[in-house]
Each structure stands twice: as structure tokens, then as C-alpha cells.
C-alpha positions, 0 to 999 in steps of 0.5 A, spaced: 742 104 411 736 107 407 737 114 411 744 114 409 742 113 402 737 118 402 742 123 405 748 121 399 743 121 393 744 128 389 742 130 382 747 135 379 743 140 375 750 143 372 749 151 374 753 154 380 754 147 382 747 146 385 745 139 388 739 137 390 736 130 393 729 130 391 725 125 395 722 122 389 728 120 386 730 117 393 724 113 393 726 110 385 733 109 388 731 105 394 726 101 390 732 098 387 734 094 393 727 094 397 722 089 396 717 094 399 717 098 393 715 095 386 713 098 379 705 096 378 706 095 371 700 099 369 701 104 363 704 109 367 708 104 371 707 107 378 712 106 384 708 103 389 709 101 397 706 094 398 705 089 403 702 088 410 706 094 413 711 097 409 716 102 412 712 108 408 711 112 414 712 120 413 711 126 417 706 131 414 702 136 418 706 134 424 702 127 423 703 120 421 702 119 414 704 114 409 707 114 402 702 110 397 708 111 392 711 115 386 705 117 381 707 118 374 704 122 368 700 127 373 698 133 370 698 140 374 693 145 374 698 149 368 698 142 364 705 140 366 706 133 366 710 130 372 711 125 377 709 126 384 709 122 391 702 121 393 700 120 400 695 118 405 693 120 412 695 114 417 688 115 420 681 117 419 679 124 420 672 121 422 666 119 418 663 123 413 657 123 408 661 122 401 655 127 399 650 128 404 646 134 403 639 133 401 639 137 395 646 135 393 645 127 393 650 126 387 656 122 385 659 128 382 665 129 386 666 136 383 659 138 387 660 133 393 660 135 400 666 131 402 670 135 397 667 141 400 669 139 407 676 136 405 678 143 401 675 147 405 675 146 413 680 141 413 685 144 408 684 151 412 686 147 418 692 144 416 699 147 418 702 153 413 708 149 412 704 143 410 699 147 405 706 149 401 707 142 400 701 140 397 700 140 389 694 142 385 693 137 380 688 133 376 685 128 379 681 123 374 674 121 375 672 116 371 667 111 373 667 103 373 660 099 372 662 093 376 666 091 382 667 084 380 673 086 376 681 086 378 685 092 379 688 093 372 680 094 370 679 099 375 685 103 374 684 104 367 676 105 368 678 111 373 682 114 368 677 113 362 671 117 360 666 112 363 661 116 367 654 117 369 650 122 364 655 127 363 659 127 369 666 131 369 671 126 368 677 130 371 677 135 377 683 139 379 684 140 386 689 139 392 685 134 397 682 128 395 682 120 397 685 114 394 682 110 388 680 103 389 686 101 384 690 104 390 688 099 394 688 093 390 695 095 388 698 095 395 697 088 396 704 084 397 708 078 399 707 072 396 700 072 394 701 079 390 700 076 383 694 072 385 691 078 388 692 082 382 688 078 378 683 077 383 676 081 382 676 086 388 669 084 390 672 078 392 679 081 395 677 077 402 680 071 398 687 068 397 689 072 403 689 079 399 686 084 404 691 081 410 697 083 405 694 090 404 697 095 408 691 100 406 686 095 409 684 098 416 681 092 420 673 094 422 673 100 418 669 102 412 673 107 407 671 112 402 674 112 395 674 117 389 672 111 384 665 112 382 660 107 380 658 109 373 652 105 373 648 110 378 648 117 379 649 116 387 654 111 388 661 110 389 666 105 391 668 103 398 673 099 401 669 094 406 671 092 413 671 085 410 676 087 405 672 087 399 671 093 394 663 094 394 659 100 391 654 104 396 649 110 396 653 116 397 648 119 402 645 113 405 651 113 411 658 115 413 664 112 412 671 113 414 675 118 410 683 118 410 685 124 406 690 123 400 694 128 396 700 129 392 706 132 394 710 138 391 715 135 386 720 140 390 720 136 396 727 133 399 728 128 405 731 131 411 733 127 417 735 120 418 728 117 418 727 110 415 720 110 414 718 106 420 713 108 425 718 111 430 722 114 425 718 116 419 721 120 413 721 127 414 721 132 409 721 140 407 721 144 401 727 147 397 
């Protein structure tokens, strides 16, 4: 049924009778009947997939990725504001230092060795068709001084100006990672309201992490959220389900690349977002 909706949903532009079924608009329509898609109530009121295992699988780069949601008020490299679908690779590409070179042990993402890897070797290895679908946008680099805070505090801090000793507050690029707040807002089921008020440092309580699809059992994941109290720490999603701070050059963590798709993405085929029938997309 959902896939049929995707085929039928169109927007009339009023010139030459052209109609387009943008994926971003399809998800907004799907949210009207799906409990797996909800608005997060932030100042941007983004639309997010939530729960233990929602049907948010998407085929990208001939791989399984997952849709985090539709992010509002995202700025592109030209200063234009739009809404974008944000996705994350279903599996890690391996364990990497966030910033591991001996001469560059810093939590400045613009100088991070992981940034260089993701937007260099990793990006260059993507299929040409996938590269064309990636948007070059502004990523926020605001920091948070403690992990003993609920998700809304993290979200606002990530978009704020609290950074260590003059670090940049934004970066413009193509490949990044999720924020700690993306993890927090992905929680679902009947514990969602409780967990949204729960500090991310104790997200292992109240069944929060077990109802959060961004959690990977036994895996410690990198995030783009910085610990603004230090020059060399960032936040991780711990394998115990909590968010904690760690030294970016002490050890490697699992990396799941994240990116924003072009606004000109359309839904094709009859995928329904399941693992066996993921959404399929193409550019107009």
C-alpha cells in the first residue's frame, strides 16, 4: 500500500503540465498514517523514523542504508535553506580514529583525519550515481559540555556556538556522521516520551536503547557531536546504549557514514522500506 502511495503522490508545478513525486514529500505524506514517522518537536520540527526496527531501509550506492528522516532548515553551500532527507549506512565501514594522527589530535572536525577519510578515499570509492545524489550542505559543530543531558539539550547545543577555544561552529561538506541527538530522537514505542526526557548518559534505563534503531548491539559508534569542555573529546554511542565522551585519538570506533540526499530525489519501484524491499531512488 505504501509503495502504491509513493507512485501516486505528485506535485503539480504549473508549467508544461510537469508533475514530480519527490521522495521528501512522499515521506511527509506517509507520516500521516505511519507510527514509525513522527515530528520531533524541535525548533526545526524534523520528521524522523523511530522505534526498534522501522521500515526505513533505502538502496543507496547499491547498498542498504537507512533513512534518519527529513531534516528542515538545512543550509546548502550557496546559503539556500531547504529540507533534506538524511540517511545513514546500515552497517559500519570499519573502525577508525576520529582524529588519529600524532600531529593532529584534535576534536576540530575540519581538521579531523576521519573527515579527510570520509570525504576523500571513502567518497571517491562511491558509485558515480551515488555521488550525484549527495548534497553539499552546512553541518553544525556546536559542542555539549556534559553527557548528563536529555536529547533536546544536545540538539540545541549541536546547533549552538559553544565550542572549545575558537573551534569552528559549522563545516560545509558531503559526508559526515550522525549527531548524538539523532540517536536520542530515534527512540520509539511506548517509552518514547519517557526516554526523550531521559539523560543520554543513562539511556540504558527505561528500555530506551532497546527501542532505538540507531543502536547497534556490541558496537561503539562515532558521532559528530563534540565535547566542548576539551580540545580532544567527542561523544560516542556506547555499546551499552548510553552516550559518553571519549578521547578522539585514544582508540577507534565504528563509523557509519551519514549524508543528506539531493532535494531532487524521486521514489521509484515498489519498495516499501523493508530490508527485502528497500526504497529505491533516482535523480530527476
